[in-house]
C-alpha positions, 0 to 999 in steps of 0.5 A: 503361067497367068498372062496379064490382060492390058485394057488400052486407055487405063492407068492401072495406078491412077485406077487405084490411088482413085479407089484408094479414096474410097477405102475408110481410114484410117484403111486408107492412111496405113495403105498410103504410109505403107506404099504399095505398089504395083506389083505389091497389089497384084501380088497380094490380091492374085488378080490385075488391077484393070478396072473399077470391079477388080480396083474394088476386089483388091481392097476387099483382100486388102481388108482382109489382109490388114485384118489377119494382119492386126488380129496375128500381132494383138497381145492380150498381154499389150495394153493400151496409153492411160492418162492421168486425169488431167488428160480427160477430155471436157466436154467429152464430145457425142459420137454417133451415126446418128444427131444427139438428140437421137440416142436412144433412151432405155429404161433402168427399171425394166433393162435386162443385158440378154445372154445367148450362144455359148455359155452356160447360164443364159439368165438375162442380167439387171442393171443392178445385177451388172453395177454390183460385178467387180468394177475398175477405172481406165483412162485410155483415148477413144480413136474415131474413124473420122479422124478426131481423139478424146480421152475418157474416165471410165468405170465398168467391169471386165469383160473377162470376169462377165465372161467367166461368171456366165461359164462362157465358152471363151474357145469361141470364135465372137462375141456379137454384141446388139444394142438398142438403137437397132446397131450390132457388132462382132469381136474377136475373143483375144479382144474380150478376153483382154485385160482393158475391155470393159463393160462400162457403167460410168463415165467420170465416177458418174452413171453414163450418159444417155450420149454416151450409152446407158445404160452400158458400152463396150469400150476396149481401147485397142480397138476404133470408135466403131468397134465399141457399142453402147445401148447394149442390150444383149450379147451372144458367144458364137462361131458364127460372125455377124459382122455389122454396121460400118462393117456390112459397110466396108469399114476393116472387121478387125480394127484396131487403133 
């Protein structure tokens, strides 16, 4: 049996409370709502919480546990709520890690979506070709990790239909996205195949504005906002987790809403 070492003058429970303050929302809220005890944390992590390095390790373990739990209960049959047109937030807020004036400018005339990885057809897709795909509409809520939300009207092709057309190996684990401004994001294949996961080309039945991600964003109402990449220029079907902009900085990988 491993012996627990106590460091004089260190209150482990206070330490964990301090560590939780740096936990990204909404993971912090979910964690606090669960009122996990120090004993539960020790059980989950297999280590004693006695210094800042251990606390960081605990947060990583909690994040990994949270990701695994969300992935285990995720179901393609469970849909995010949909809303009437009267509920649409106007104006819909800009969200990004940069100012709106710094949003990338993509030339739709020369744009091509690069497709790579475990797919049969790696031909790049022009915007006209993407627009020709069968399109569906959804009015769903965007939930930001910063604590606000807004309801938008989104039109585009289901990602599952596109994956079918390019001959993607849907046994692969992930899809990685690259965006015009350098943002990257990786999602799990079950989310990619969810019926509400959309290659979005329009907002409120008009061509997607620059501030909302022209020429294309990936709209996933089952995910938090940071998992919804905008200005998408490339995607790869892969078995390698390439991480993502916020995930590499400690945000939850699964990011379920």
